[in-house]
N, C-alpha and C positions, 0 to 999 in steps of 0.2 A: 536789614531792611527794615526799610520806613514807610508807610504808604499815608498818604493825601487824599481826605475828597472833601466832598462839601455836600451836604444835605439841609435843605433850607436855612440855608443864610450860618448856619455854622460850619466849622473849617476841624478834621476830625482828624487822626493824625493817631497814623497804627500802626505797634513796632510786629513785625511778622516776624518771631519768635515761635517754635516753636518749644514745647515744655511737653518732656512724655510722662507717660503716667506714671514711668517707677519716681519719677523726680519729688511728684506730689503727694505720692508715697511713703518715700524713702524719709520728708522729709514731717512730715507729717507725724510718723514715729517715733523723730528721731525728739521732732519736739516733745512727744506723750512722756518721753523717761525722761528730759531734760529739766524737768517740768512734775514730779512724779504726779502724774495725771494717772485719772482710771486706765486700765488701756482698751481701745477704741480703734475701730479702723475709719477713718478718709468715708470711707461707702456707707460705715452705723454712721457718720453726723447726719449722716442722709431720714435714716430711720428715724434717727430718736427730734429731726426735724420734724416731721411731719408727727408722731408721737406728740411729744410737747404743744402742741398747735390744735388738733385735736381734745388734749387735758384740757386746754381753754376756752372751749370750746367753739374754734376760728370755726370757723363752717367751711370743711372738708370741699367744698369748690374753688374756696377760694385755695387750702393744700393744695389739692390737683392743679392748679394753677403755678405754685409757685416748681410746683415735684416738675413741671411740665407732664402732663397726665391729660389724655387727650377726653379721655373715661372716668368718672369719679371712683367706679367700682375698682379702679386699677389700682385709686391709694389705698380706699380700704380694705381690699383684700390681699397687697400686699405688704403696705407701709406702716399701716395703721394697729397698733393691737389693741388689744380690748382692756378699755381704765378702767381697775374697780371701781374710783369714785363713780365713775357716771353710771353703772350699774349699782352700786348704792345710794345716786340721787333717783334715780330711775324708780325704782323700790319706791323711795319717801314722796316722789307725785302723785304715782300712782296710791297709794299706799293712804296718801291728803284727800283726792279724788271719792276713791271707796268709805270713806270715816268722815 
């Protein structure tokens, strides 16, 4: 089924097909196996995305927004794991301030 709608002088065409969650999961699992990639779940990419962005000093508010979190604390509590490089960097900054 195809639906059309107009918004701000732009025509949008929407294909109204449903994708079952298992379809994405099965496809992704197959893709990983066929390409000899490290095993990770599709949802695991969400965690990886947040961790990589935070490790590159992307503002947590931006990461939270990309993940659809209303509260930054949700991102910090559930998706961002401690990054050892940041801990080392924090120690070096403090050392420079004190020495």
